[in-house]
VEXTORKE-110632 format. One line per 8 residues: number of its first residue (from 1); for each residue x negated, y, z of N, C-alpha, C. Coordinates in pm, whole numbers, plus 32768, in hexadecimal, padded with zeros to 4 digits. Atoms other than C-alpha are relative to their C-alpha. Example, Ala and Ser with C-alpha at 12.3 -4.5 7.8 and 13.67 -1.06 7.14 Angstrom:
2
1) 7FA7/7F89/8000/7B32/7E3E/830C/7FA6/8078/8000  8052/7F89/7FFA/7AA9/7F96/82CA/804D/806D/8049
END
This chain:
281
1) 7FC8/801E/807A/B98B/870B/5594/803C/805F/7F9F  7FCB/7F9C/8042/BA00/87E1/5479/8049/7FBE/7F76  7FB3/804D/807E/BAED/87A6/5339/7FAB/8050/7F85  8036/7FB7/8070/BA51/87DE/51E7/806C/7FD7/7FAC  7FA1/800A/805C/BB42/8811/50C4/7FD6/7FBD/7F72  8010/803A/8077/BB3D/8722/4FA7/8075/7FF3/7FA7  7F81/8004/8077/BC22/86FC/4E5F/800D/7F85/7FC0  7FDE/809F/803C/BCB1/85BC/4DFE/8027/8002/7F78
9) 7FE1/800E/808B/BD08/8544/4C9C/807B/8055/7FD3  7F8F/7FB1/8032/BE54/85EA/4C9C/7FFB/808D/8024  8018/7F7C/7FF3/BDBA/873D/4CF4/802A/803F/8084  7FE3/7FC2/7F6F/BE2F/874D/4E59/7F9A/7FE9/805B  8071/8001/7F9C/BD49/8799/4F7B/8028/7FAB/8074  8012/806A/7FB2/BCE9/86A4/5059/7FB3/8020/806E  8042/7FD2/7F97/BC57/86C2/51B7/7F8D/7F82/8034  8070/8072/7FDD/BB0F/8603/5214/7FC3/8026/808B
17) 8045/7FE6/7F77/BA82/85EB/5376/7F74/7FFE/7FFD  808B/7FF4/8005/B921/8658/53A4/7FBD/7FF5/80A4  803D/8023/7F8B/B854/85B5/54B8/7F72/8051/8019  807B/7FB8/7FDF/B73A/86A1/553E/7FB8/7FEB/807E  802C/8018/7F83/B63C/863D/5642/7FFA/8082/8062  7FE4/7F8E/7FB7/B680/8729/575F/7F81/8062/8029  807A/7FD1/7FDA/B591/8834/57DB/8021/8043/808E  7FE8/7FD3/7F6D/B573/88A4/5941/7F8C/8017/8046
25) 8056/7FD9/7FBA/B4BC/8926/5A4C/7FC8/7F9B/8060  802D/8071/7F98/B3DF/883F/5B2B/7FB6/803A/8070  804A/7FD8/7F7F/B331/8849/5C82/7F7E/7FD5/7FFA  809B/8020/8007/B1B6/8853/5C88/7FC9/7FA9/808E  8028/8035/7F82/B184/875C/5DA4/7F6E/8006/8016  807E/8004/7FCE/B019/8754/5D7B/7FCA/807E/803C  8038/7F7F/7FCD/AFDF/88D1/5DA5/803C/7FF7/8093  7FCD/7FDD/7F83/B0C8/88E0/5ED1/7FBC/7F87/8068
33) 804C/8050/7FAB/B033/87A0/5F77/7F69/8028/8014  809A/7FD9/8005/AEC7/8814/5F28/7FFA/807C/805E  8007/7F8B/7FBE/AF10/8962/5FC7/8039/7FE2/80A6  7FE6/801E/7F6E/AFBC/88E5/6106/7FA8/7FA3/8042  806C/805B/7F9F/AEC1/87BE/6149/7F77/8065/8022  8071/7FBD/7FD7/ADA5/88C4/6121/8017/8062/8071  7FE7/7FBD/7FA1/AE46/89B8/61F9/8008/7FBD/808F  7FDE/8062/7F7E/AEB8/8897/630A/7F5C/7FDB/8029
41) 8077/8023/7FC8/AD48/8828/6303/7FB1/8072/8056  803A/7F97/7FAE/ACCD/8996/6366/803E/8006/8084  7FC7/7FDB/7F83/ADD5/89C2/6459/7FF3/7F8F/806F  8020/805F/7FA1/AD86/886F/64F5/7F7F/8012/8044  8082/7FDB/7FD5/AC20/88CC/6515/7FFC/8067/806B  7FFF/7F88/7FB0/AC82/8A1D/65BC/8040/7FC8/809B  7FC0/8032/7F79/AD68/8953/66C5/7F9E/7FB3/8059  8069/805E/7FB3/AC63/884F/670F/7F85/8047/803F
49) 8076/7FB0/7FE3/AB43/8958/671B/801E/8059/8078  7FED/7F9C/7F9B/ABF2/8A42/680B/808B/804F/7FF4  7F8E/7FA4/7FFE/AD06/8B4F/6823/8021/802C/7F67  7FEA/7FC7/8076/ADB9/8B97/66E1/8006/807A/7FFD  7FF2/7F5E/8001/AE04/8D01/6740/7F91/8048/7FF0  8084/7FA9/8001/AC8E/8D56/674A/7FE0/7FF9/7F5D  800D/7FE3/8082/ACBF/8D2A/65CD/803D/8062/7FB0  7FC2/7F97/803F/AD8E/8E41/6594/7FD8/808E/802F
57) 8033/7F86/7FF0/AD28/8FA2/6572/8034/8055/7F9A  7FC3/7FB7/8051/ADF3/90AC/64E6/7FB2/805D/7FBD  8056/7FA2/8056/ACD2/91A5/6471/7FBB/7FB2/7FA5  802D/8052/8052/AC36/9076/63BE/805E/7FEB/7F8F  7F99/8006/8070/AD7E/902B/6307/800F/8071/7FB6  7FED/7F81/804D/ADA9/918B/62A5/7F8F/8003/7F94  8075/7FE4/8060/AC4D/9198/6209/7FFD/7FA1/7F91  8012/8075/8076/AC61/9052/614C/8075/800C/7FA3
65) 7F86/7FFE/8034/ADCD/9052/60E4/8011/8082/7FAB  7FD3/7F69/804C/AE15/91D3/6087/7F76/801D/7FB2  8090/7FC7/8046/AC94/9207/602F/7FF1/7FA7/7F6F  7FFC/8069/8072/ACBB/90C5/5F27/8059/8047/7F99  7FA4/7FDD/8068/ADE8/9151/5E9C/7FE6/8092/7FC8  8032/7F66/803C/AD61/92D1/5E7B/7F99/7FDA/7FA5  8082/801E/8058/AC1F/925B/5DE2/802C/7FC1/7F6A  7FD1/8068/805B/ACD4/915B/5D02/8048/806B/7FA2
73) 7FA5/7F91/8046/ADCA/9282/5C81/7F97/805E/7FBC  8044/7FA9/8048/AC97/9340/5C18/7FE0/7FCE/7F69  8034/802F/8099/AC40/924B/5B05/8079/7FE5/7FA0  7F81/801A/8049/ADA5/9223/5A94/8068/806B/8012  7F8E/7FA2/7FD4/AEFB/92E5/5AA5/8043/7FC2/8075  7FAA/802A/7F86/AFD9/92DE/5BCD/806D/7FA4/7FCE  7F9A/8048/803C/B0D3/9253/5AF8/7FDA/7F5B/7FE5  803B/8082/8017/AFF2/9125/5A8E/7FE4/7FA8/8085
81) 8024/804B/7F7A/AF7F/90DA/5BFA/8084/7FCE/8056  7F89/801F/7FCD/B0D4/90DC/5C76/804D/7F8E/7FCE  7FD3/808A/8065/B148/8FE4/5B57/7FC7/7F85/8034  806F/806D/7FD4/B015/8EFE/5BB5/802C/7FCC/807F  7FDB/801B/7F86/B075/8F05/5D20/808F/7FBC/8013  7F7B/803D/7FF2/B1D8/8EB7/5CEB/8005/7F80/7FB9  8012/8079/803C/B173/8D9E/5C04/7FD0/7F81/804A  8046/8064/7F9D/B0C1/8CF2/5D31/8082/7FBB/8038
89) 7F88/802C/7FB4/B230/8CC5/5DCA/803D/7F9F/7F93  7FBB/803B/8068/B2BB/8C36/5C7E/7FA2/7F77/7FD8  804A/806F/8047/B192/8B45/5C20/801F/7F80/8043  7FE5/807B/7FD1/B20D/8A33/5CFF/8073/7FB9/7FC3  7F92/8030/8046/B33A/8A09/5C28/7FF9/8031/7F73  8021/7FD3/8092/B2B3/8A22/5AC5/8066/7FC4/7FA1  7FB4/8032/807D/B37A/89FD/597D/7FB0/7F6E/7FC4  8039/8083/8037/B33B/888B/5906/7FDF/8025/7F75
97) 8041/8006/8084/B25F/8897/57C6/7FB8/7F9A/7FDA  802F/8081/803D/B221/8736/5792/7FFD/7FF9/7F61  7FFD/7FF9/809E/B1AD/86FA/5631/8045/7F92/7FCB  7FC7/8069/8032/B245/85A8/55F1/8095/8025/8004  7F6F/7FCD/8005/B3B3/8629/5639/800C/8068/7F9A  7FFF/7F95/8052/B361/8761/5571/800C/7FAF/7F5B  7FFC/8051/808F/B314/866A/5433/8078/7FBC/7FF9  7F8E/8043/8021/B437/85B0/546F/8073/8071/7FE3
105) 7F94/7FAD/8014/B510/86D5/5465/8001/8046/7F6E  8024/7FCC/807A/B474/8772/533B/802C/7F8E/7F97  7FFB/8065/8054/B477/8627/528B/8095/7FE0/7FDE  7F7A/8011/7FF7/B5E6/860C/52CE/8043/8057/7FA0  7FD1/7F88/805A/B635/8763/5230/7FDE/7FE7/7F78  8041/801D/8087/B561/8707/510F/8049/7F9B/7FA9  7FA3/8077/8041/B621/85C7/50CC/807D/8030/7FCD  7F7B/7FC7/802E/B76A/868A/50D4/7FEC/805C/7F76
113) 801C/7FA5/8069/B6E9/878E/4FE3/7FE3/7FA8/7F79  8029/8044/807F/B66F/8687/4EF0/8064/7FB7/7FCA  7F88/8058/8031/B7B0/85C3/4F00/8078/8057/7FC5  7F88/7FB4/801E/B8A8/86DD/4EF4/7FE5/8080/7FD0  802D/7F83/8031/B7EF/880C/4E98/7FD8/8052/8068  8042/7FA7/7F8D/B740/892B/4F51/8093/8036/8045  7FA1/7FB7/7FBA/B89C/89D3/4F94/8041/7FAD/805F  7FCB/804A/7F92/B90F/88BE/5056/7FCB/8020/8089
121) 8042/7FE5/7F70/B817/8929/516C/8050/806D/805A  7FCD/7F99/7FBA/B8E5/8A58/51AE/8055/7FED/806F  7FA0/8035/7F91/B9E9/89AB/5291/7F9D/7FCB/806C  8052/8028/7F7F/B8C7/893D/536E/7FB0/8063/803E  805C/7F96/7FB9/B82A/8A83/53B9/8032/800F/8088  7FDE/7FF2/7F77/B907/8AAF/54E9/7FCC/7FAC/8063  8036/8054/7F98/B874/896D/5583/7F65/801B/8015  80A6/7FD2/800C/B709/8A0B/5553/7FEF/8074/805E
129) 801D/7F9F/7F98/B755/8B11/565D/7F87/7FFE/8053  804B/800B/7F9B/B675/8A82/5742/7F54/7FF3/7FBC  8080/7FE5/8052/B552/8A8A/563D/8011/8068/7F95  7FDB/7F91/804F/B573/8BE9/55BD/7F82/800E/7F8C  8055/800B/806B/B41C/8BB6/54E5/8031/7FAD/7F92  7FC6/806C/8068/B4C1/8A8A/542D/8083/8035/7FC7  7F89/7FCB/804D/B5FB/8B3A/53FB/7FF6/8072/7FBF  801A/7FA2/8067/B56E/8C6A/5366/7FBF/7FB5/7F73
137) 802A/8045/808F/B49F/8B76/5278/806D/7FB8/7FAE  7F95/8045/8058/B5D5/8AAE/5207/8056/8079/7FCE  7FB4/7F83/802A/B694/8C10/51F5/7FBD/8026/7F78  803E/7FD5/8086/B588/8C78/50F7/800D/7F99/7F85  7FF8/8050/8064/B5A4/8B45/5026/808D/8016/7FD6  7F78/7FFC/8024/B71E/8B58/502F/802C/806E/7FA6  7FE7/7F89/8050/B71A/8CBD/4FAF/7FB8/7FF8/7F90  8043/8002/807F/B64B/8C5D/4E8F/7F9A/8045/7FE7
145) 8083/7FD9/8015/B50A/8CDE/4EE0/7F9D/7FB3/7FCB  804E/805C/8050/B3FB/8C65/4E02/7F87/7FD2/8065  803F/803B/7F9A/B2E7/8B95/4EA1/7F7E/806A/802C  8062/7F9D/7FCE/B1DB/8CC4/4EAC/8024/8067/8058  7FB7/7FAC/7F8C/B2D5/8D9B/4F70/7FF9/7FBD/8078  7FF9/8039/7F8A/B30C/8C9C/505C/7F85/7FE8/804C  808A/8018/7FD0/B1A2/8C46/508C/7FCE/8086/803F  8037/7F7E/7FC0/B142/8DB2/50B9/8050/8030/8083
153) 7FBC/7FD4/7FA2/B25B/8DFE/51AE/7FE0/7FAB/8077  801A/805B/7F94/B238/8CD1/5289/7F73/7FE2/8025  80AC/8008/7FD3/B0A7/8CD0/5285/7FEA/807C/8050  8008/7F83/7FB4/B0CC/8E3B/52F4/803E/8004/809A  7FB1/8008/7F78/B1B4/8DE5/5423/7FA2/7FA1/8045  806C/8064/7FB4/B0C3/8CC4/5486/7F98/8055/8039  8065/7FA9/7FCD/AFBC/8DC8/5491/800C/8052/8070  7FC0/7F9C/7F91/B07A/8EC2/5562/8012/7FA1/8080
161) 7FEB/8054/7F79/B0E9/8DA5/5665/7F7A/7FD4/8038  8079/803B/7FBD/AF8B/8D16/5683/7F9B/8080/802B  8040/7F6F/7FD7/AEFB/8E87/56A8/803A/8020/8079  7FC6/7FDE/7F90/B000/8ED1/57BE/7FE8/7F9E/8076  801D/8072/7F95/AFC4/8D82/5877/7F6D/8025/8032  8098/7FDE/7FE4/AE41/8DDC/5858/7FEE/805E/8076  801A/7F87/7FA2/AE68/8F1F/5903/802A/7FE9/807E  7FE7/8019/7F6F/AF25/8E9B/5A17/7F9C/7F90/8050
169) 8065/8054/7FD6/AE1A/8D90/5A5C/7F84/804B/801F  8064/7FA7/7FE7/AD1B/8E9A/5A3D/7FF2/804D/807D  7FD6/7FA8/7F80/ADB7/8F73/5B4E/7FE0/7F8A/807B  8012/804B/7F8F/ADA1/8E3A/5C33/7F6F/7FD7/8008  8090/8007/8021/AC38/8DE2/5BC5/7FC2/807E/8057  8059/7F93/7FB2/ABCE/8F46/5C1F/801F/8023/808D  7FE4/7FF3/7F74/AC77/8F35/5D69/7FA9/7F8F/805D  8043/806C/7FC3/ABD1/8DF5/5DA9/7F64/8034/8016
177) 807C/7FC2/8008/AA7A/8EBE/5D56/8002/8069/807B  7FFB/7F7C/7FA9/AAE5/8FFC/5E36/8011/7FCC/8099  7FF2/802C/7F76/AB59/8F30/5F76/7F95/7FE7/8048  806F/8021/7FB3/AA18/8EAD/5FE3/7F9D/8087/8010  803D/7F83/7FEF/A972/8FFC/5F9F/804D/805A/806B  7FC4/7FC6/7F7D/AA75/909E/608B/7FF8/7FD6/8079  8030/8042/7F8D/AA27/8FAD/616C/7F7C/802E/8043  8082/7FDC/7FEF/A8C3/9011/6167/7FF2/808A/8031
185) 8004/7F6D/7FF6/A916/9187/6176/803B/7FFA/80A8  7FBE/8002/7F71/A9FC/912B/62B8/7F9D/7FD9/8062  807E/8026/7F93/A8BF/9084/6354/7F9B/8065/801F  8051/7F91/7FEE/A7EE/91A9/631D/8040/806C/805B  7FB4/7F93/7FB0/A8F3/9297/63BB/8003/7FBC/8092  7FFA/8037/7F79/A910/91A1/64EA/7F8C/7FFA/802D  807F/8009/7FCE/A793/9176/6508/7FD5/8096/8035  8024/7F74/7FDC/A774/9313/6503/804A/8012/807D
193) 7FBF/7FD2/7F89/A87A/9334/6604/7FBA/7FAE/808B  8034/8047/7F8A/A7D9/9221/66E0/7F6A/804D/8028  8087/7FC9/7FD8/A67B/92C7/66CA/801E/808C/802E  7FE7/7F65/7FBC/A711/9424/671D/8045/7FFF/807C  7FBF/8001/7F7F/A7B7/93A6/684D/7FA9/7F8B/8060  8045/806C/7FA9/A69D/92C4/68EA/8007/802D/808C  8006/7FE6/7F6D/A6B4/9390/6A30/8094/7FFF/8031  7F7D/800F/7FDF/A82E/933A/6A3B/802C/7F77/7FCF
201) 7FD0/809A/8019/A862/91C1/6A69/8089/7FEE/7FD9  7F77/800F/8009/A9C9/91E8/6A48/8026/8006/7F6F  7FF1/7FE8/807A/A9A3/9254/68E8/7FBA/7F98/7F9A  8048/805E/8065/A8AE/9144/6865/8067/7F90/7FD0  7FB4/806B/803D/A9BA/902A/685B/8055/8019/7F95  7F9E/7FE1/807A/AABC/90D9/6787/7FAE/8019/7F71  8042/7FE3/8065/A9AA/914B/669D/7FD9/7F8E/7FC6  8029/8080/802B/A90C/8FF5/6683/807F/7FB6/7FB2
209) 7F84/8044/803C/AA6E/8F70/6631/8019/801D/7F76  7FE0/7FB9/808D/AA8D/9063/650F/7F90/7FD0/7FA2  8070/8032/8058/A93B/9001/649A/8006/7F87/7FC0  800B/8078/8030/A969/8E9A/6484/8088/7FD5/7FC5  7F6D/8031/8039/AAF0/8E6E/643E/8005/8047/7F76  7FF0/7FDE/8085/AAD5/8F52/6308/7FD3/7FAC/7F9C  805B/8052/805C/A9D7/8E69/6271/805A/7F91/7FF5  7FA9/807C/7FF6/AAC3/8D4E/62DA/8069/800B/7F94
217) 7F91/7FF6/803C/ABFD/8DE4/6246/7FDF/8013/7F6B  8040/7FE8/808E/AB39/8E51/6100/7FFC/7F87/7FBA  8008/8084/805A/AADA/8CE7/60AE/8083/7FB0/8005  7F82/8052/801A/AC22/8C50/6102/8055/803B/7F95  7FAD/7FC0/806A/ACD8/8D41/6023/7FB5/7FD9/7F70  8033/800D/8079/ABE8/8D1F/5F05/7FF9/7F76/7FCD  8013/808B/8024/ABA4/8BAA/5F1E/806C/7F99/8012  7F9A/8057/7FE3/ACD5/8B19/5F99/808F/8023/7FB4
225) 7F6A/7FDA/8038/ADED/8BE8/5EF6/7FD5/8042/7F78  7FFB/7FB9/807E/AD69/8CE2/5DD3/7FC9/7FA1/7F9C  8040/8053/8053/AC79/8C04/5D1E/803E/7F7A/7FD8  7FBE/807E/802E/AD45/8ABB/5D15/806F/8021/7FBD  7F81/7FD6/803B/AE8A/8B79/5CBB/7FD9/8030/7F68  8030/7FCB/809A/ADBC/8C1B/5B97/7FF1/7F93/7F9B  8026/807D/8054/AD43/8ACB/5B22/8088/7FB2/7FD9  7F80/8037/8018/AEA5/8A3C/5B41/8058/8042/7F8E
233) 7FBB/7FAF/806F/AF34/8B69/5A5F/7FBD/7FDF/7F88  8055/8016/807B/AE0A/8B1C/595B/8045/7F75/7FC8  7FE1/807C/803B/AE81/89BC/594A/80A6/7FFB/7FE4  7F6F/7FED/8024/B006/8A13/593E/8000/804C/7F72  7FF2/7FBB/8066/AFB8/8B10/5832/7FD5/7F99/7F77  8024/8052/8068/AEFF/89FF/5756/806B/7FA4/7FC3  7F80/805C/8024/B016/8909/5777/807A/8053/7FB2  7F8B/7FC3/802E/B111/8A1F/5713/7FCA/8032/7F6F
241) 802F/7FEC/8090/B04D/8A82/55DF/7FFD/7F98/7FA8  7FF1/8077/8062/B030/8921/556E/808E/7FEE/7FE0  7F76/801A/8028/B1AB/88F7/5581/8027/8079/7F95  7FD0/7F98/806D/B1D0/8A4E/54B5/7FC6/7FCA/7F77  803B/8036/806F/B0DB/89C2/53B2/8049/7F9D/7FC2  7FAA/8077/803E/B1B2/8879/5393/807A/8035/7FC9  7F8C/7FC3/8025/B2DD/8952/5370/7FEF/805E/7F63  8033/7FD1/8080/B226/8A2B/5258/7FF5/7FB2/7F93
249) 8008/806B/806F/B1CF/88F1/5199/8076/7FD8/7FDA  7F78/8047/8031/B32E/886B/51B2/804E/8075/7FA2  7FA8/7FA8/803F/B3C5/89B7/513B/7FCE/8020/7F6A  8033/8000/8091/B2D1/89C7/5009/801E/7F7F/7FBE  7FDD/8081/8047/B313/8866/4FBF/8095/8005/7FCC  7F7A/7FED/8037/B48A/88B3/4FB3/800D/805C/7F88  8007/7FA1/8062/B43A/89E0/4ED2/7FE9/7FB1/7F80  8033/8045/8079/B389/8900/4DE1/805A/7F78/7FD6
257) 7FB2/807C/8023/B492/87E3/4E00/7FC3/7F96/7FF2  8047/807E/8012/B3A4/86EA/4E2D/8040/7F89/8044  7FC0/8083/7FA3/B3EB/8580/4EB2/7FD8/8008/8084  802C/800C/7F74/B3F8/8570/5026/7F91/7F9C/801D  805A/8080/7FF8/B31C/8437/5019/7F6E/8042/7FF1  8083/7FBD/8023/B1FD/8527/4F94/7FEC/8057/8082  7FFB/7FB7/7F89/B249/860F/50AA/7FE2/7FAC/8075  8026/8043/7F89/B22E/850C/51A4/7F69/7FB7/800A
265) 808F/8038/7FFD/B0DC/848D/5132/7F9F/8071/803A  804C/7F8C/7FAB/B05F/85F0/5168/7FFD/8017/807D  800C/7FE5/7F86/B0D7/8612/52A9/7FCE/7F9F/805B  803F/806D/7FBA/B04F/84D9/5320/7F6A/801F/8019  80A1/7FD5/7FF1/AEEE/856D/52E9/7FF0/806B/8074  8001/7FA6/7F80/AF57/8656/5418/8010/7FC7/806F  7FD2/804A/7F8D/AFBB/8551/54FB/7F8D/7FA5/8016  8052/8067/7FE1/AEEA/845E/55C8/8030/7F74/7FD6
273) 7FC9/8084/8050/AEF5/82F5/5543/806B/7FC5/805A  7FAC/8048/7FB6/AFBE/8288/566F/808F/804B/7FEF  7F80/7FBB/8006/B0C7/837C/561F/8032/8028/7F65  7FDA/7FEF/809A/B0E4/8374/549A/8075/7FC4/7FE3  7F77/800B/8022/B22B/8367/53F6/800A/7F7B/7F9C  7FC9/8057/8072/B2D8/825C/532D/808B/8019/7FEE  7F7F/7FD2/7FF0/B405/8317/5308/8074/7FC0/7F91  7FB3/8045/805F/B478/826A/51C0/7FFC/7F77/7FFE
281) 7FFB/809E/7FF0/B42E/810B/522F/7FA2/7FCB/7F9E
END
């Protein structure tokens, strides 16, 4: 909650409490459950089928993991690849970008602006630290920027955010393409070693392990880690951009000093029927 300042009939400044729907980080249970369940199925198959230790091979891991990292870096910058890999660790706890709470938040702010004036939103800015994009949008309107300036600045920021998120997902998609290829290269390396040591039976087993396990590791990394997480990032980005478009529409509505009910009608076109708002009863 925040206090907005209003002026009573005697010219005295009064304080009004502002209720804003909270913004928070969530836990992506679907992602975590899916990964754990998929790897558990593979592990169960390994245990049931024989020795788990026979599925570990250091050369095969080096070829697939380091090889995938190196080849992916060729297509991007080292900074982009490291950022994308770090994003894998945080994708389990994404920031909530639900459209309905965003609509409620911006409608509440629009109602305050309509009732008490745009400057009344200034005291609500500290409460928007958890939503930096919304905070900047409201700050622009409070500073007196016109509609064209607000639209230009915020649309450019949305494009920048979408581009940055797309590059991260592209890194993971590229890694998903490279990992099976590195597995195939490892298979060829193992087969060459095998054929070169047919006269030494003690070398056939390790060479065959490299040949088969690199393909296994490459498939697991590509289709159980990189590709699914890239798809999840695409989905999260779409939700994030939708929320920012909602905030942009609200900021422009505040600039025009439109009736909040008109803004509600527009925002409902962005929501599914089951989540549409009836904010003004």
